[in-house]
C-alpha positions, 0 to 999 in steps of 0.5 A: 327039660328041668322040673319047672314048666316053661312059660313059652316055647322059647323058653322051653327050647332053651332048656335043651343041647344047641343041637335038640334046640335047633331040631325043635326050632325046625319043627316050630317053625314048620308048624307055623308056616303049615298053620299060620293062624295057630297060636303058640302056647305051653300046655301039658308043659309042652309046645303047643300050637292051638286052633279051635282048640289043641291043634299039635303039641311037640317035646323033646326026650332023652333020645327022641322028640315027639308030636301030638296027635298024629293021624296013624288010622288014616291010610293016606299016612299010613306009610310014611308014619310006619317009618317011626315008632309011636303009639295010636297018635304019636310020631316019635322020631329019633334025635339021630335022624334027620326031621321028616319035615315034610310029614310034619307039614302034612300032619299039621295040614291034616290037623288045621282041616280037622279042627276047622271043621269042628266049629 
């Protein structure tokens, strides 16, 4: 990504090569479907969805796409998340691998539930 911060998610995605753009668009659509009431914004220079606060962020890097936060400490996600690199609350998807859309959907729905419980 360039030194300037994107004003919106479309602008953010447009700064990457076509193959990465396609992956980012897939992730965005998956998040929208899993959290239809969430709003899009840019926070911390990353595409972000908000719902009663920050819901989920995603960002592209040189060799991977990161998704934050993910429930690494939750037993229900342990096996699926173990297939991917990342520290305590991150998911790193290598650019040369398919995007785990089912896993992203589960993570987003988990986050939605958590956010709505905060009310």
